[in-house]
N, C-alpha and C positions, 0 to 999 in steps of 0.2 A: 516638572511636566509629567503628567500621568501617562501610563503606557498606551492608553486608548487615544492619545493625541499624537502618536508617533507616525501616523500615516501621511507623511509629507515627503516632498523631494529631499533626499539626503543632502543635497547641495544647499538647501535652505534651512537646515536645522540650526537652532540657536546654538550659541557658543557653549552653553551649559550642556545641551544634548550631545554635542560633538565630544565634549570632554568626558561625559558619562560613557559614550560609546567606546572611546579610547580606553577608559579604565576597565570596562568589561572585557575588552580584548587583551589587555596587557597585565591586569592585576587580578588574579584569582580571588584574592581576599575581598574584592568589591562585589562579588557575586553572592547570591543567596545559596544556601545549602541545597544541592540538587537532589538530596535524599529526604528532605523535609517537606511534608505536605503543607500546602497553603490553605488559607481560610476557605471553607466551603467544599473542600475536596473530601469525598467520602473514603474512609478506610474500611476495607473488607478483610475478613479473616480467611486466609487461603494459604495452602502449602505449595502452590504452583511456583511461585517466585523462587523459593529456596531450591526446589528441585531443578528447575531450568538453569539457574545461574550456577548452582553447584556443579552440574554436569559440564557446562560450558567452561567454567574456570579451570576444571581439572583435565580438559581435553588436550592431550598431547598427540597431535595427528602425525607427527614425524615417526612415532614408534610403530605405526601400522605397516605391515609388509605385504608384498604381493601374495603371499600364502594366506594372509588374513582376508584379502579380497577374494581370492579363489574360493575359500571356505564359505564366505558369505554368498557368493554367486551360486553355489551349489545347493543352498538351503531353499526350502519351499517358502518359509516366512522368516523374516529377519528380526533381530532384536536391536537394542540401542547400540551395542558394541559393533554389530555388523554395519549399521548405519554410519557409525564413526569411521569405519574402514572405507566405506564407499566415498566419504567426503575427503579422505586423506590424499596426499600426493601419490601414494602407492597405487591408487585406483585409476590414475590418469591413463596408463597404457591399456586399461580394460574398458575404456569408454564404449567401444562397440558392443561388448558383451552386456554391459550395464544397460545400454539403449535397447537391446533386444529383450532383456528381462523386463524393462520398464514398459515397453510396447505391449507385451503380453498382459501385464497388470492393467494397463489403461484399457485395452480391448475387453478384458474380462469384466471390468466394473463400469465402464462408460460406453462400451460399444465403439462405434466409429463417429460419435457425435462431437461437435465443437460448438460451444455456446458463444454467442456474439452479443455484446452490449456496447454502450457508449457512455463516457463520463460527461457530466454537465457541471461546470463551475459556475456557481451563482454569486460568489463574492471572493475578493482577494485581499480584504483587509486582514491584517495579522498583528498581534500584540507580542509575538515572540521575536527574539533575536537569535535565529539559527543561521550560522554563518554560511551554510551551503545552499540555502533555500532562496529561490527567486522572490518569494512573497515576504521575506522577513521585513520587519517594521522599519529598518533603516535604508532599505533599497529604494532607489529612485525609479519608481514604476507608476504607471497609471492605475489608480485604485478605483474599483467600481463594485457596487452592490446592486444587483438586479432588483427592480420592483417586482411585485407579484404579476403585474401585467407583462413585464419583460420575460419573467420566468415562464409564464404560460405560453408566450409566443415562441420562445426557444424550444419548449417541450413539444409544441405542435409541429414545428419544423422537423424535429428529430423523429417524432412518432410517424409523421407522414412519409418518412424515408423507409419505414418498415421495422424499425427497431422496437422491441417490446420490453427491454430491460435497460434501466438507467442507473448510473451511479452519480449521486449529487455530492459536490464538494464545495467547501468554503475554505478561506483562510482561517486561522485559529484566533478569532476575535469574538469573544462573548458580547462585547459592547456593540459591535456592528452587525454581527450575525448571531443573534441570541437564539435560544432553543425554540421559542415560540415562532420566530421567523422561519427556522428550518422546518418546524412542524407544519406550518402553513404551506411551505413548498412541497412537503410530502403529500399533503391533501390534494394539491394541484396535480402532482405526479400520478396519483391514483386514477385520475381521469384518462390518462394517456398510456400508462405502462402497467404491465402485469407483474413486474418484479422491480423493487426499488431498494437500492443500496445507498448507504451514507458513508462518506469519508470526511469527518469533521473532527473538531477538537474533542478529546475525551470528556465525558460527562458522568454524572452519578446515576445510580440504578433507577431512581424514580424518573429521571429525565430520559433515560433510554426507554423506559416503559411508556412514557408520553409519546415519544417519537414513533415507537412501534404502533401505538394506538392510532397515530396520525397516518400510518401507512408504510413505514419503513420495514423492510424484511430482513436486512442484514447490515452489519457494520464492519467497515474496514479500518484498521488502525496500523500504521507503520510504526514500529518501535524505533526504526532508523538504524540503531545499533544496540546490541545487548551488552556491549562493553561499557560498564558504568563510568569508568574513568574517561574513556574517549567521549562518551555521551556528554559528560560535564564540560569538556572543552569545546563542544560544538553547539550547545544550547545555552546561551549566555544570559538570557532573560526571558521572562514570561512563564505562563503555566506549563508550557511544554518542557521546561527545565526540570520538572519534578519527575524523575526517572521511575519510581515505583508506582505512581499514580497512572502514568501512561501504560506501564506494564500490565496492570490489572484491568485495563479498559475493556478488553473482550469479555472477561469474566463478569464484569458489571453489566455489560450488554446482555449476556446470557441470562443473568439474574433478572434483568428487566424485560425478558420475554422475547428477545430477538431470535428469529428462526435460524440465522446463520451469522458467523463471524469469520473475518479474514485477517491474515497476518502477513507481515513482511519485515525484512530488514532491507536497508538500502545498501546493496553490496558495493563496496569500495570505500565506505566511510571508515571501516576498521578491518580486522582480519575476517575475510569473507567466509572462511571455513567454520570459524567459531560462530559467526552470526547465522550462518545457514543451519548449523547444529541447533542453536538456541531457538530459532524460528520454528523448526520442525518439532522440537521437544515441547515448546509452548503448546502447539497443537496436540501432540501426543498425550500429554498429561491432562489437558482439559477434555480431550475426547474420552478419556476413561472416567472422568468425573461427571461429564455431561454428555452421555452417548446419544442423546436425541437430537443434538444440534448439528447443523451442516457446517463443515469447516473447509476453508480454502487457504491456499498460500499463493502469494505473488513473489516475484523474484526480480525486482528492478535493479538495474545497475545505475550508478551515479552518472548523470549526464553532464556535459560541459557547463560550468558556471563561472561567474566572475571572481569568486574567492578561492580558486584552486590553491593559491599560494598559502592560504590560511588553514586549509584542512588536510593538506598532504594526502590526496586521494590515492588509494591503492588500486591499481588496474586489475580488473577481472575480465579475462578474455572469454570469447564465445565458447571455447571448448570447456573452460572451467564452469561457465554458466550451465552448459549442457550437462556436465557432471553433477552439479547441484540438483538440477531438475530431475534427472534420472534417479538420483539417490532419494529425493523426496517421493517420487512415485513408487519406488520399490518398498520404501519404509512405511509409507502412508497410502496404501492402495485405494482407499475410499475417498481421499481428500481431493477437492478440486484444485487445479493449478492454473493460474492466470499469467499470461505473458503479455506485457503491455506494449504500447506503440513506441516506447523508448527503444525497442529492439528493431532490427531491420526486417524488411519483408522476407528476405531469404531465410533468416533465422526462424522467424515465426512460422513460415510455411513448413519448415522442417520439423520443428519441435512439436507441432500439433499432431504429427504422425507418430510421435513417440510417447510424450508424457503430458503435454499441456492439454487442458480441456476447455479453456476459455480465452477469448481474445477480444480486444476492443477494436472498434471501427468507427470511421467518421469522427475522429478525435480532434478536439480543440481544447487546449489548456488555458485559453483566454476566457475573458468574462463577457458574455453576451454577444458572441460573434458567430454562433451557429447559423443564424439567419443569413448573415452576410457571406459566410463561407459556403453555404449551400447554394446561395443565389449568385455568387461570384462578385458581389458588390462589397467594397471595403467599408467597414464601420469604424470611423475615426474615434468614436466614443467608447469603444470596447476596452475593457481592462486588460492589462498586460498578462502574458502567459507565465506560468510557473516554471516551465522548463521546455526545452526543444524536444519535439517528437521526431522519430526516425521513419516510422511507417505511417504515411498519410493516406492510406487507402480509404475510400468511402465505404459505407455499409454495403452498397450494391457490389462494389469491386471485391470486397472481402467475402461476401456470400458466394459469388461466382468462383472465386479462387479456392475456397474450401470445398465446394461441391465438385470442382474439376479434378480433384485428386481422390475422389471416391469417399470423401467424408460427408457427414450429414450436418449442415448448419442448423443449429437449434436456437430459436428466439425465446422460447418459454416452455417449461415443462411442468407448470403447476396448474392444477384445476381447483378453482375456488368454489366452495359450496356454501 
């Protein structure tokens, strides 16, 4: 059975499919090489991969001391070694000082602004078997791909609420959500929104160029984890399994003309300190190579899923998440930081005063249910959600809450001529 036929109830999979699923989970030899490019994947020449992975693999965070942290806090601008100290356990007692320093940097470069956007999932078909993801091809969920009429209806509902920036997402299936389909969705989005982001499967440079011409402004790609060995055990099948192709996605997007690129690891899949280091260094080295591009970081933590027993998730507590975000801000003062609705209202309300510059609102991770959610009517035909959100505030509620603490909600800051 081809991978594009796997979008079925896992309880109804054929015997052969169930046997293959079991082999993938239990026998590493049955899996393709996660470092080998598949047919059609573009290989680019870049030194970023070696730089980031080299730094991450040699990072021994236990060696950093309180004195290293104090030294870094006293500096006007910090280097990679200082950043490593800020991510280390030795920095945990200095969280208040780090937060104060981060707040100064945020105010200096972003003022008191907080950007608000919303995601729109247009399809949840997926050809990957990632054991931690709600969309993976073996999961028993309702699959849906929105028609262009449905996409436009969802967009109008969102735009009527006041939101001017949208992030469109699909499951990772080229057969069900091809580049042309995504491009047409971008053209529709241009009618309703001033800023359009994409979080889709990685594509080649010419495809990113096409999507940019259709209206996409920026691309977000989650590496999930930068630990190649752990990555191999989590991504058992599909194009997402190819670690280096995913790693180079943002650089290909830049080469394709995208105005901005966003990065993230899913904290909790592996050692969060090393993943946080790699995420920031990925930005750091690309920023020096392509200084004209806008860069941003997200910092999601793993949400509850059905396969926890298969991935052995590592807990990342709110204080540790705050430590990572403050370290990001101090190290990369010009970079946007997004905190998603995976986090609680209390945490998000606090972190936008310190380090974060962008939050989502009116969020649904289901497919085609914005209209029903905004109207209060249940849509039984909607596709299932990717994960559970924690902060369910509407755009109006988020806008008021941001303004009530003296911050300025920003919907769009671009002027098109």
